[in-house]
C-alpha positions as CSV (number, residue, x, y, z in Angstrom):
1,M,41.0,-37.2,98.5
2,G,43.9,-39.5,98.0
3,R,47.2,-39.2,100.0
4,V,49.1,-37.9,96.9
5,A,46.5,-35.3,96.2
6,E,46.7,-34.3,99.9
7,I,50.4,-33.9,99.8
8,V,50.3,-31.9,96.5
9,G,47.6,-29.7,98.0
10,E,49.8,-29.1,101.1
11,L,52.8,-28.2,98.9
12,I,50.8,-26.0,96.6
13,G,49.2,-24.4,99.6
14,Q,52.6,-23.3,100.8
15,V,53.0,-21.1,97.7
16,V,49.4,-20.1,96.8
17,D,48.0,-17.1,98.5
18,P,44.3,-17.8,99.2
19,E,43.6,-14.1,99.0
20,Q,44.8,-14.1,95.4
21,D,42.2,-14.0,92.6
22,L,41.7,-17.1,90.4
23,S,44.0,-17.1,87.3
24,H,42.4,-17.1,83.9
25,R,43.0,-20.8,83.5
26,E,41.6,-21.6,86.9
27,I,38.4,-19.7,86.0
28,E,38.2,-21.7,82.8
29,V,38.6,-25.0,84.7
30,V,35.9,-24.0,87.2
31,R,33.6,-23.1,84.4
32,L,34.0,-26.5,82.8
33,L,33.5,-28.1,86.2
34,A,30.2,-26.3,86.4
35,E,29.3,-28.0,83.1
36,G,29.9,-31.3,84.8
37,R,33.1,-32.2,82.8
38,S,35.6,-34.7,84.2
39,N,39.2,-33.9,84.7
40,R,40.0,-35.9,81.6
41,A,37.5,-33.9,79.5
42,I,38.9,-30.7,80.9
43,A,42.4,-31.8,80.0
44,E,41.3,-32.7,76.5
45,A,39.5,-29.3,76.0
46,F,42.7,-27.4,76.9
47,Y,45.3,-29.9,75.5
48,L,46.7,-30.4,79.0
49,S,47.6,-33.4,81.1
50,E,45.2,-34.6,83.8
51,A,47.9,-33.8,86.3
52,T,48.0,-30.2,85.2
53,V,44.2,-30.0,85.5
54,K,44.4,-31.4,89.0
55,T,47.0,-28.7,89.9
56,H,44.7,-26.0,88.6
57,L,41.9,-27.5,90.7
58,V,44.0,-27.7,93.9
59,R,45.0,-24.1,93.5
60,A,41.4,-23.0,92.8
61,Y,40.1,-25.0,95.8
62,R,42.7,-23.3,98.0
63,K,41.9,-19.8,96.7
64,L,38.2,-20.4,97.0
65,R,38.7,-22.0,100.4
66,V,36.7,-25.1,99.5
67,G,37.5,-28.8,99.6
68,N,35.6,-30.4,96.8
69,R,34.2,-30.0,93.2
70,A,30.7,-29.1,94.2
71,A,31.8,-26.4,96.6
72,A,34.3,-25.0,94.1
73,V,31.5,-24.7,91.4
74,R,29.1,-23.1,93.8
75,R,31.6,-20.7,95.2
76,G,33.4,-20.1,91.9
77,L,30.3,-19.3,90.1
78,L,29.3,-16.7,92.8
79,E,32.7,-15.0,92.5
80,L,32.7,-15.2,88.7
81,T,29.4,-13.4,88.2
């Protein structure tokens, strides 16, 4: 993870409660991750910027208590079913 993403993650982690459920949008993003879509493809699917998708991912990672895409998909799919 790049330094900017680390800093953003730390800042978001200060306001995101890991015990909180995933938001509707975070669930949608994790589902598209599971399909193997890139951040750019997810952004295009929802008419969002890639930065917004990254924010959703960082929040979802924090809530799922994971550190990468594969773990988010694995953990997210278990919680979503």
